[in-house]
C-alpha positions as CSV (number, residue, x, y, z in Angstrom):
1,M,93.3,128.3,114.7
2,S,92.4,131.4,116.7
3,A,94.6,133.0,119.3
4,A,93.5,135.7,121.7
5,P,96.2,138.3,122.8
6,S,96.9,138.6,126.5
7,T,96.5,142.1,128.1
8,L,100.3,142.3,128.2
9,A,100.5,141.6,124.4
10,T,97.8,144.1,123.7
11,Q,99.5,146.8,125.7
12,Q,102.8,146.1,124.0
13,A,101.2,146.0,120.6
14,L,99.9,149.7,121.2
15,S,103.1,151.0,122.8
16,D,105.6,153.2,121.0
17,T,108.2,150.5,120.9
18,P,106.4,147.1,121.0
19,D,108.6,144.2,122.2
20,P,108.1,141.4,119.7
21,T,108.9,138.8,122.5
22,L,106.0,140.1,124.6
23,T,103.4,140.4,121.8
24,K,103.6,136.6,121.5
25,E,101.9,136.2,124.8
26,V,98.7,134.8,123.4
27,H,96.1,132.3,124.5
28,F,94.9,129.5,122.3
29,S,91.6,128.0,122.3
30,E,91.3,124.2,122.7
31,Q,88.6,124.3,120.0
32,S,91.2,123.4,117.3
33,V,90.7,123.0,113.7
34,F,93.1,120.0,114.1
35,E,90.7,117.3,115.4
36,L,92.5,114.2,116.8
37,P,92.7,111.7,113.9
38,T,90.6,108.8,114.7
39,N,91.9,106.5,111.9
40,V,95.5,105.8,110.9
41,R,96.3,105.6,107.2
42,P,96.5,102.1,105.8
43,C,100.1,101.1,106.4
44,C,102.3,98.9,104.3
45,A,103.1,95.4,105.2
46,F,106.8,95.0,104.6
47,G,107.5,93.4,101.2
48,H,106.8,93.7,97.5
49,N,104.2,92.1,95.1
50,Q,102.6,90.1,98.1
51,K,100.1,87.4,98.0
52,V,96.9,88.0,99.8
53,A,94.5,85.7,101.6
54,I,91.2,86.5,103.1
55,Y,90.6,84.5,106.2
56,T,92.3,81.3,105.0
57,L,91.5,81.6,101.3
58,P,94.2,82.9,98.8
59,V,93.1,85.6,96.4
60,P,94.3,84.3,93.1
61,L,96.1,86.5,90.5
62,F,96.3,89.4,93.0
63,R,99.7,90.9,94.2
64,L,99.9,93.9,96.6
65,S,102.4,96.5,95.5
66,N,103.7,98.7,98.3
67,S,106.4,100.9,96.9
68,V,106.4,104.5,95.7
69,D,108.6,107.1,93.9
70,L,109.7,110.3,95.5
71,E,108.0,112.1,92.4
72,T,104.7,110.5,93.0
73,I,104.1,110.7,96.8
74,G,101.6,113.6,96.3
75,A,100.5,116.3,98.7
76,H,100.0,115.8,102.4
77,G,96.4,115.9,103.7
78,Y,95.9,116.3,107.6
79,G,94.0,113.2,108.8
80,A,93.8,111.7,105.4
81,G,92.9,108.1,106.3
82,S,92.5,106.2,103.1
83,F,92.1,109.2,100.7
84,S,93.0,112.8,100.4
85,Y,93.1,115.4,97.4
86,Q,95.1,118.4,98.2
87,R,97.3,121.0,96.7
88,P,101.1,120.5,97.4
89,A,101.5,124.3,97.1
90,P,98.9,127.2,96.7
91,N,99.8,127.6,93.0
92,Q,99.6,124.0,92.0
93,S,96.7,121.6,91.2
94,R,95.4,119.0,93.6
95,R,96.9,115.6,94.0
96,T,96.1,112.4,95.9
97,E,98.3,111.4,98.8
98,N,100.3,108.3,97.7
99,N,101.8,106.3,100.6
100,G,104.0,103.2,100.5
101,L,107.6,102.1,101.0
102,I,110.5,104.0,99.7
103,Y,114.2,103.0,100.3
104,T,116.7,105.6,101.4
105,Q,120.4,105.1,101.7
106,R,120.7,107.0,105.0
107,G,117.3,105.9,106.6
108,G,116.6,102.5,105.1
109,F,112.9,101.6,104.2
110,I,110.5,104.7,105.0
111,D,106.9,104.0,105.3
112,L,105.1,107.1,104.3
113,A,101.9,106.4,106.1
114,H,103.8,106.2,109.4
115,V,105.6,109.4,108.7
116,R,102.3,111.2,107.9
117,D,100.3,109.8,110.7
118,T,102.7,110.9,113.5
119,A,103.2,114.3,111.9
120,D,99.4,114.8,112.1
121,L,99.3,113.6,115.7
122,T,102.1,115.9,116.8
123,V,100.2,118.9,115.6
124,A,96.8,117.7,116.8
125,L,98.4,117.2,120.4
126,F,100.2,120.6,120.3
127,Y,96.8,122.5,120.1
128,R,95.6,120.5,123.2
129,I,98.9,120.8,125.4
130,H,99.8,124.3,124.6
131,P,96.6,125.8,126.3
132,N,97.1,123.6,129.3
133,L,100.9,123.7,129.6
134,G,101.9,123.4,133.3
135,K,98.4,122.6,134.5
136,P,96.9,119.1,135.4
137,H,95.0,118.0,132.3
138,R,93.7,114.9,130.7
139,I,93.6,114.3,126.9
140,D,91.4,111.3,126.0
141,L,92.5,109.3,122.9
142,P,90.8,106.9,120.6
143,P,90.9,103.3,122.3
144,E,92.9,100.4,120.8
145,L,93.5,97.5,123.3
146,G,91.5,99.6,125.7
147,P,91.1,103.2,126.8
148,R,94.0,105.5,126.2
149,H,94.8,108.9,127.5
150,I,97.5,111.5,128.2
151,E,98.0,112.8,131.7
152,L,99.6,116.2,132.1
153,S,100.9,117.2,135.5
154,N,101.2,120.5,137.3
155,F,104.6,122.2,136.9
156,S,105.8,125.7,136.8
157,V,106.2,127.6,133.5
158,D,107.0,130.7,135.2
159,G,110.1,132.3,133.9
160,L,109.6,130.9,130.4
161,S,108.9,133.3,127.5
162,A,105.9,132.8,125.2
163,E,108.3,131.4,122.5
164,Q,109.8,129.0,125.1
165,R,106.4,127.8,126.1
166,W,105.6,127.2,122.4
167,Q,108.8,125.1,122.0
168,L,108.1,123.2,125.0
169,A,104.5,122.4,124.1
170,A,105.8,121.4,120.6
171,S,108.5,119.1,121.9
172,L,106.1,117.4,124.3
173,S,103.6,116.8,121.5
174,A,106.2,115.3,119.2
175,R,107.4,112.9,121.9
176,L,103.9,111.7,122.9
177,A,102.7,111.3,119.3
178,Y,105.8,109.1,118.8
179,F,105.0,107.1,121.8
180,M,101.4,106.7,120.5
181,A,103.0,105.1,117.5
182,E,104.9,102.6,119.9
183,A,101.5,101.9,121.5
184,H,100.1,100.9,118.1
185,E,102.9,98.5,117.6
186,I,102.1,96.9,120.9
187,A,98.5,96.8,120.1
188,Q,99.0,95.2,116.7
189,G,101.1,92.5,118.4
190,H,98.3,91.8,120.9
191,G,95.4,91.4,118.5
192,Y,94.1,94.9,117.9
193,R,92.6,95.1,114.3
194,S,91.4,98.3,112.6
195,F,89.5,96.0,110.2
196,A,88.0,92.9,111.8
197,P,88.7,90.3,109.3
198,W,92.4,91.5,108.8
199,S,95.0,90.5,111.4
200,E,97.7,93.1,111.9
201,A,100.2,91.0,113.7
202,V,102.1,90.8,110.3
203,S,102.8,94.5,110.8
204,A,103.6,94.6,114.6
205,Y,107.2,95.7,115.2
206,S,108.1,96.0,111.5
207,V,111.7,97.2,111.1
208,E,110.7,100.5,109.3
209,D,107.8,101.5,111.4
210,L,109.3,103.4,114.4
211,Y,112.0,105.1,112.4
212,S,109.3,106.4,110.0
213,N,107.1,107.5,112.9
214,M,110.1,109.4,114.5
215,L,110.7,111.0,111.3
216,G,107.2,112.3,111.1
217,A,107.2,113.7,114.7
218,K,110.6,115.5,114.0
219,L,109.1,117.0,110.7
220,A,106.0,118.2,112.5
221,L,108.1,119.6,115.4
222,A,110.1,121.7,112.9
223,I,106.9,123.1,111.2
224,L,105.4,123.9,114.6
225,N,108.6,125.7,115.7
226,N,108.5,127.7,112.5
227,H,104.9,128.6,113.1
228,Q,103.7,127.0,109.8
229,A,100.7,125.1,111.2
230,A,98.2,127.7,112.1
231,T,95.6,126.1,109.8
232,R,95.1,122.7,108.0
233,Q,95.9,124.1,104.7
234,Q,99.1,125.8,105.9
235,F,100.2,122.6,107.7
236,N,99.6,120.5,104.5
237,F,101.5,122.8,102.3
238,H,104.5,122.9,104.6
239,M,104.4,119.0,105.4
240,T,104.4,118.3,101.8
241,Q,107.6,120.3,101.4
242,W,109.3,119.1,104.4
243,L,108.6,115.5,103.6
244,N,110.1,115.9,100.1
245,A,113.1,117.7,101.6
246,S,113.7,115.1,104.3
247,L,113.4,112.2,101.8
248,L,116.1,114.0,99.6
249,E,118.2,114.4,102.6
250,L,117.9,110.8,103.4
251,E,118.9,109.9,99.8
252,A,115.7,108.3,98.5
253,V,116.2,106.0,95.6
254,P,114.0,105.3,92.5
255,I,111.2,102.9,92.8
256,K,113.0,100.2,90.6
257,Q,115.7,100.2,93.3
258,T,113.3,100.1,96.1
259,N,111.6,97.1,94.6
260,A,115.0,95.4,93.9
261,L,116.1,95.9,97.5
262,L,112.8,94.3,98.7
263,D,113.4,91.4,96.6
264,A,117.0,91.1,97.9
265,V,115.8,90.7,101.5
266,D,113.0,88.1,100.6
267,G,113.7,85.1,102.6
268,Y,115.7,87.1,105.2
269,W,113.5,89.9,106.3
270,W,110.3,88.8,104.8
271,N,108.7,85.8,103.0
272,S,107.1,86.0,99.8
273,N,105.7,82.4,100.1
274,E,103.4,83.5,102.9
275,P,100.2,85.5,101.9
276,L,99.1,88.4,103.9
277,P,98.2,88.8,106.6
278,N,100.0,85.7,107.9
279,K,102.2,86.7,110.8
280,F,105.3,85.1,109.2
281,T,105.1,87.1,106.1
282,L,107.4,89.3,108.2
283,L,110.7,87.5,109.5
284,L,112.8,90.4,110.8
285,R,111.3,92.7,113.5
286,H,112.3,95.6,115.6
287,Y,111.8,95.6,119.4
288,Q,114.1,98.3,120.5
289,L,111.6,100.9,121.6
290,G,112.5,104.4,122.9
291,D,113.4,107.9,121.9
292,R,116.4,107.0,119.9
293,Q,115.9,105.1,116.6
294,S,118.4,103.8,114.0
295,P,117.7,102.7,110.5
296,Y,118.0,99.1,109.2
297,L,120.1,99.2,105.9
298,V,120.2,96.5,103.4
299,A,123.6,94.8,103.6
300,S,125.9,94.8,100.6
301,Q,126.2,91.0,101.0
302,L,122.4,90.6,100.5
303,A,122.3,93.0,97.5
304,Q,125.3,91.2,95.9
305,R,123.5,87.8,96.2
306,S,120.5,89.3,94.4
307,E,119.7,88.9,90.7
308,H,119.2,92.6,90.8
309,W,122.9,93.4,91.7
310,P,123.6,95.3,88.5
311,L,120.7,97.6,89.3
312,L,121.9,98.1,92.9
313,Q,125.7,98.2,92.9
314,S,125.7,102.0,92.4
315,L,124.2,102.2,95.8
316,Y,127.2,100.7,97.4
317,H,130.2,102.6,95.9
318,G,130.7,105.0,98.6
319,D,130.6,104.9,102.6
320,V,127.3,104.4,104.3
321,N,126.3,107.4,106.4
322,P,123.1,106.3,108.2
323,L,121.1,108.9,110.1
324,N,120.2,108.2,113.7
325,L,117.1,110.0,114.9
326,S,116.2,111.0,118.4
327,L,113.6,113.1,120.3
328,Q,114.4,115.3,123.2
329,S,113.5,114.0,126.7
330,E,113.9,117.4,128.5
331,L,113.9,121.1,127.6
332,F,114.5,124.2,129.7
333,G,115.2,122.0,132.7
334,I,111.9,120.2,132.5
335,Q,112.0,116.3,132.2
336,F,109.1,115.5,129.9
337,D,108.4,111.9,131.4
338,R,107.8,113.6,134.7
339,V,105.2,116.0,133.4
340,A,103.4,114.0,130.6
341,K,102.6,110.3,130.3
342,L,100.6,108.2,127.8
343,W,98.5,105.7,129.6
344,L,96.9,102.5,128.2
345,S,94.5,100.0,129.7
346,V,93.9,96.5,128.4
347,E,90.3,95.4,127.8
348,Q,89.5,91.8,129.1
349,R,89.1,90.5,125.5
350,Y,92.8,91.1,124.9
351,A,94.1,89.9,128.2
352,D,95.1,86.4,126.9
353,S,97.6,88.0,124.6
354,F,99.4,89.3,127.6
355,A,99.7,86.0,129.2
356,H,103.5,85.7,128.6
357,I,103.9,89.0,130.6
358,P,103.7,89.2,134.3
359,E,100.3,90.8,135.2
360,P,101.8,93.4,137.6
361,V,103.4,95.0,134.4
362,W,100.2,95.6,132.5
363,G,97.1,94.5,134.6
364,D,96.3,97.8,136.1
365,G,97.2,99.8,132.9
366,F,100.6,101.0,131.9
367,N,102.4,104.0,130.6
368,H,104.9,104.8,127.8
369,T,107.9,104.5,130.1
370,Q,107.0,100.6,130.4
371,F,106.6,100.2,126.5
372,A,110.1,98.8,126.1
373,T,109.6,96.1,128.9
374,I,106.5,95.0,127.2
375,A,108.3,94.8,123.8
376,Q,111.2,92.7,125.4
377,F,108.5,90.0,126.5
378,D,107.0,90.1,123.1
379,E,110.3,89.6,121.5
380,R,110.9,86.4,123.4
381,L,107.7,85.1,122.4
382,D,107.9,86.0,118.9
383,K,111.4,84.6,118.5
384,Q,110.2,81.2,119.9
385,Q,107.3,81.2,117.4
386,L,109.6,82.2,114.6
387,S,112.2,79.4,115.5
388,L,109.5,76.8,115.2
389,Y,108.3,78.3,111.9
390,L,111.8,78.3,110.4
391,E,112.3,74.6,111.4
392,T,109.4,73.8,109.2
393,N,110.6,76.1,106.5
394,P,114.3,75.3,106.2
395,H,114.6,77.0,102.7
396,L,114.3,80.4,104.6
397,A,117.4,82.0,105.9
398,G,115.5,84.0,108.5
399,P,116.4,87.3,110.0
400,K,120.0,87.8,109.5
401,L,122.5,89.8,107.2
402,F,121.5,93.2,107.8
403,E,123.3,96.3,108.7
404,R,122.1,98.4,111.7
405,N,123.7,101.6,112.7
406,Q,123.9,101.4,116.4
407,P,123.1,104.5,118.4
C-alpha cells in the first residue's frame, strides 16, 4: 500500500524538529493491494461428523468433520477462499489455512472461517474508506440477494489529527465489515447460495456465526490501529498471531473436547439424524443482531448428560467468565450510523422469501439499521417451522438447555 506525504508532512520531515504527529499527514491511494474479497471461505455447518446429501440423495459412508485444534489452524491468508498457503511468520515454513469449529470456555464455539472473512473485509474497507473520509462516496460490493453498497456521507473531519482520522476510518471499517456478515446471515436465510446445488439455509443465524464475525472485526481493528497491515504479507503475519492470541485468551479447548461438546448438544442445538444441507440439521439459532454479541456456552447440565462427561468435567470446575464483544457506534463525537450505511436490494427472484415481512420494510431496499427488524420476522417464521418439525420428531429435545451470557 502506497501513501503520499502531504505538503505539511514533507515540510515537517525536513524541519529541524519534526513533529511526529504532523508527519503522519499522508494521502492513501484507493488502488489498494487489498482487493475486496469476492468469495467467503467455506463456513462450517454446526455439528460434528455430519451426514451429507446431494439434492435428496444421501452420500453413503461419508461424514463431514468440522472441528480443529488450536495448534493446527495454520497461517492466515488474506482473501483465501477455499485454499491458502502462507508463512505464519517470516522465519517459518508455509502452512495451509485450516478452518473449522473450536470451542472456547469464554466465547463458546468459534467458526474460524467467519473470523478470518470479517477480518479481511475490515482491512479491505479501511483502504477504501480512509481516502474518502468525510466525503460523499459509494463503495460497491459483490451482490448477494441483490446489489449491495456502502454509502458514505459528507461530514467534517476538521480538527482531527492524522492518527484520529486513521482510528475513525478503522472503526468505521470494522463496524461495516461486521454488518456485511449480518447481511450474509439474512441472505442465507432467504435463499442465497454460493454454490447452486447446496442450500445455505442450514447455516443461517447459526449461534456461533456473528460472535465469530465480530471477533474477526475486532482483531483487524487492533491490527489496523497498530499499523500492522501495510501489505498483505504483513497483515497475514499479524493476523496469524492475533488470532492465536485471542483463542488462547478465550480459553480454547483441545479438539477432543470440542467434538465431545458438539456431541453433548446433539438433539438440542443440532440434529445428527438430518443430513446436510437440510435446514433442521440446525435446531438452535441466534437472531439477536447488533453491535453487541454474547457467546453461547454449553450448559453443565448438558455436558453431564453426555457419555463424554469424564472428558468434559474439568471444564466445569471453576466459575464461567464469558466474554461479551461489542463494536463502537461513535468516536470523536461522530455517530457512525449517520455517516456510513450498508445498503441492500432484493432481486425479484428472492422476493417470495420476504413474503412474511411487510414490503415497506424491504421492498425499496434496506440498510444495516433495519437488519434486526428483518431478523425478528425471520425468527417468527423459523420458530413456526421448527415447532412443526419437532412435532414429527418427538425424540428431539430442541433448542433448550444452553447458557447465554446476557449483555
